[in-house]
C-alpha positions as CSV (number, residue, x, y, z in Angstrom):
1,M,-36.3,39.6,-37.3
2,S,-35.1,36.4,-35.6
3,V,-36.0,32.9,-36.7
4,M,-37.3,30.6,-34.0
5,A,-35.6,27.1,-34.0
6,K,-37.9,24.2,-34.9
7,A,-38.4,21.8,-32.0
8,Y,-37.7,18.2,-32.9
9,P,-39.0,15.3,-30.8
10,K,-36.3,13.6,-28.6
11,E,-37.0,10.3,-30.3
12,F,-36.1,11.8,-33.7
13,R,-33.0,13.5,-32.4
14,D,-31.9,10.2,-30.8
15,D,-32.5,8.3,-34.0
16,V,-30.4,10.7,-36.1
17,V,-27.6,10.6,-33.6
18,A,-27.7,6.8,-33.6
19,V,-27.4,6.8,-37.4
20,V,-24.3,9.0,-37.2
21,R,-22.7,6.9,-34.5
22,R,-23.3,3.7,-36.4
23,G,-21.2,5.2,-39.2
24,Q,-24.0,5.0,-41.8
25,G,-22.6,8.0,-43.8
26,N,-20.9,11.3,-43.1
27,A,-22.6,13.8,-40.8
28,S,-23.2,16.3,-43.7
29,Q,-25.1,13.8,-45.8
30,I,-27.1,12.4,-42.8
31,A,-28.1,15.9,-41.9
32,K,-29.3,16.5,-45.4
33,D,-31.1,13.2,-45.5
34,F,-33.0,14.0,-42.4
35,G,-33.8,17.6,-43.4
36,I,-31.7,19.3,-40.6
37,S,-28.7,21.6,-40.7
38,E,-25.2,20.4,-40.0
39,G,-25.1,22.8,-37.1
40,T,-28.2,21.3,-35.6
41,L,-26.8,17.8,-35.9
42,S,-23.5,18.9,-34.4
43,N,-25.3,20.3,-31.4
44,W,-27.3,17.1,-31.0
45,L,-24.1,15.0,-31.1
46,K,-22.4,17.2,-28.5
47,R,-25.5,17.0,-26.3
48,A,-25.6,13.2,-26.7
49,D,-21.9,12.9,-25.7
50,I,-22.6,15.0,-22.6
51,E,-25.6,12.9,-21.7
52,D,-23.6,9.7,-22.2
53,G,-20.8,11.0,-20.1
54,N,-18.3,11.1,-23.0
55,R,-17.9,14.8,-22.8
56,P,-17.8,17.2,-19.9
57,G,-20.7,19.6,-19.4
58,A,-24.1,19.9,-17.8
59,N,-26.6,17.3,-19.0
60,D,-30.4,17.9,-19.2
61,A,-30.9,16.7,-15.6
62,D,-28.4,19.2,-14.3
63,R,-30.1,22.1,-16.1
64,R,-33.4,21.5,-14.3
């Protein structure tokens, strides 16, 4: 039986990423504070870096 990932609103994801980028704690604690897994936060950070052009990869606009 597989578990379906919970969909989080983009605004929430962006807010969490901003907290990490401002250095308001370590990623592990921030993930716990927001009730998400460290893996989820890591994925959001990678995606945000791609979207901002700081990391190579296909952004959301390229995937459409």
